[in-house]
C-alpha positions in Angstrom: 0.0 0.0 -0.1 1.1 3.7 -1.1 1.5 6.2 1.7 1.6 8.9 -1.2 -1.9 9.9 -2.7 -2.7 11.0 -6.3 -3.1 14.9 -5.7 -6.8 15.7 -7.7 -7.5 19.6 -7.8 -11.1 20.0 -5.6 -13.5 21.5 -8.2 -13.5 24.7 -6.7 -10.5 25.9 -7.7 -9.8 27.3 -11.1 -7.6 25.9 -14.3 -4.4 27.0 -14.7 -6.2 28.1 -18.1 -8.6 30.1 -16.6 -6.2 31.5 -13.7 -4.6 33.2 -16.8 -7.4 34.9 -18.5 -8.6 35.8 -14.5 -5.4 37.9 -14.2 -5.9 40.2 -16.7 -9.6 40.8 -16.0 -8.1 41.1 -12.0 -5.8 43.4 -12.9 -8.3 45.6 -15.0 -10.9 45.3 -12.6 -8.3 46.4 -9.9 -7.6 49.6 -12.3 -11.0 50.4 -11.9 -11.0 50.0 -8.2 -8.0 52.4 -8.2 -10.0 54.9 -10.0 -13.4 55.2 -8.0 -11.3 54.9 -5.0 -9.0 58.1 -6.2 -12.9 59.4 -7.2 -14.2 59.2 -3.5 -11.0 61.2 -1.8 -11.4 64.0 -4.7 -14.8 64.2 -4.2 -14.8 64.1 0.0 -12.0 67.1 -0.5 -14.3 68.9 -3.0 -17.2 68.3 -0.9 -15.5 69.8 2.3 -14.3 72.9 0.0 -17.4 74.0 -0.8 -19.5 73.2 2.0 -19.5 76.8 3.1 -19.3 77.8 -0.3 -21.8 76.4 -2.0 -24.8 73.6 0.1 -25.6 72.0 -3.7 -22.4 71.2 -4.7 -21.6 70.1 -1.1 -24.3 67.5 -1.6 -23.7 66.6 -5.0 -20.1 65.7 -4.3 -20.8 63.4 -1.2 -23.3 61.8 -3.3 -20.2 61.1 -6.1 -18.0 60.2 -3.3 -20.5 57.5 -2.1 -21.4 56.3 -5.3 -17.8 55.6 -6.1 -17.4 53.8 -2.6 -20.5 51.5 -4.0 -18.5 51.0 -7.6 -15.4 50.1 -5.7 -17.3 47.7 -3.4 -18.9 45.4 -6.3 -15.4 45.6 -8.4 -13.6 44.4 -5.3 -16.3 41.5 -4.9 -15.8 40.3 -8.4 -12.2 40.0 -8.1 -12.6 37.9 -5.0 -15.2 35.7 -6.9 -12.6 35.0 -9.6 -10.1 34.0 -7.0 -7.9 37.5 -6.7 -6.8 40.0 -4.2 -7.4 43.0 -5.7 -3.9 45.0 -6.9 -2.5 47.3 -4.4 -0.8 49.4 -7.5 -2.4 49.8 -10.8 -1.2 51.8 -14.2 -3.9 54.3 -14.2 -2.8 55.3 -10.0 -0.6 57.8 -10.8 -2.3 59.7 -13.5 -5.1 59.8 -10.9 -3.4 60.7 -7.9 -2.0 63.6 -10.0 -5.0 64.8 -11.0 -6.8 64.6 -7.9 -3.8 66.3 -6.1 -3.9 69.1 -8.7 -8.0 69.2 -7.5 -6.9 69.3 -3.6 -3.9 71.9 -4.4 -5.9 74.4 -6.6 -9.6 74.2 -4.0 -7.9 77.0 -1.9 -9.5 80.1 -2.5 -11.7 78.9 -5.7 -14.8 79.8 -6.2 -17.9 77.7 -7.6 -16.6 77.3 -11.2 -13.1 76.8 -10.3 -14.1 73.8 -8.6 -16.3 72.4 -11.1 -13.6 72.8 -13.9 -11.1 71.1 -11.7 -14.0 68.0 -10.9 -15.0 68.1 -14.7 -11.2 67.3 -16.0 -10.7 64.7 -13.6 -14.3 63.4 -14.6 -12.4 63.0 -18.1 -9.8 60.9 -16.7 -12.5 58.6 -14.9 -13.6 58.2 -18.2 -10.7 57.4 -20.0 -9.8 54.6 -17.2 -13.4 53.2 -18.0 -12.6 53.2 -21.6 -9.6 51.4 -21.3 -11.0 48.6 -19.3 -13.8 48.2 -22.0 -11.0 47.9 -24.6 -8.9 45.6 -22.5 -7.7 42.6 -24.3 -8.7 41.0 -20.9 -11.6 38.7 -21.3 -14.5 39.9 -19.6 -17.8 38.0 -19.2 -21.0 38.9 -19.6 -22.1 39.9 -16.2 -18.8 41.5 -15.3 -19.1 43.7 -18.8 -22.8 44.9 -17.9 -21.5 46.1 -14.5 -19.2 47.6 -15.8 -20.8 49.2 -18.6 -23.5 50.5 -15.6 -21.1 51.6 -13.9 -19.7 53.8 -16.4 -23.3 55.1 -17.8 -23.6 55.9 -14.2 -20.4 57.9 -14.1 -20.9 59.5 -17.5 -24.2 61.0 -16.0 -22.1 62.5 -13.0 -19.7 63.6 -15.6 -22.4 65.5 -17.5 -23.8 67.0 -14.1 -20.6 68.5 -13.5 -20.3 70.2 -16.9 -24.2 71.2 -16.5 -23.5 72.8 -13.4 -20.3 74.2 -15.0 -22.2 75.7 -18.1 -25.0 77.0 -15.8 -22.3 79.2 -14.2 -21.4 80.9 -17.5 -25.1 81.4 -18.6 -25.6 83.7 -15.7 -23.1 86.1 -17.1 -24.3 89.4 -18.7 -21.9 89.3 -21.5 -23.6 92.1 -22.6 -22.1 94.2 -19.6 -18.2 93.8 -20.1 -17.0 95.0 -16.6 -19.8 92.3 -15.1 -18.4 89.5 -17.4 -14.7 90.7 -16.6 -15.5 90.0 -12.8 -17.0 86.8 -13.1 -13.8 85.7 -15.2 -11.7 86.7 -12.8 -13.7 85.0 -9.7 -14.5 88.0 -8.2 -18.2 88.1 -8.3 -20.3 85.4 -7.3 
């Protein structure tokens, strides 16, 4: 009688080929988590800076931060289902951190319009990150693809909201009165 048993792979462990395919997908999902985590930090900072300036922006920015927390949790759950652990570093991390650090450093002494412009810039970076995820070479199954597409659509709506708020500000400016328009451009009149 042999002391050694033949090892058989438990059914719950993915096959090696599947693991290779999952690695790319896990990396893509980790990048999206990083995007959402950076977005949370940025919008929490924006909400704090707007607290005394604009109550409406404060609420909107808090909601956007909470939305990204939910998205990051969903993505983390999918990585766990795939048998992975979310990566600590990502390809987009440096770009996102740089964008949000620019926002944080630019908030001080800024007006509503400047904050909205900085947030819109960062939303453009978020959209590029999601576009890269959709266009990646990772094999994305239908349920994960739908989740990413839904998140991207919600983030696009948030991007449009920021853009609409920014544009609404400019519509308030009386362009027939150059002195008033100049004060708006300088941020001296709000």
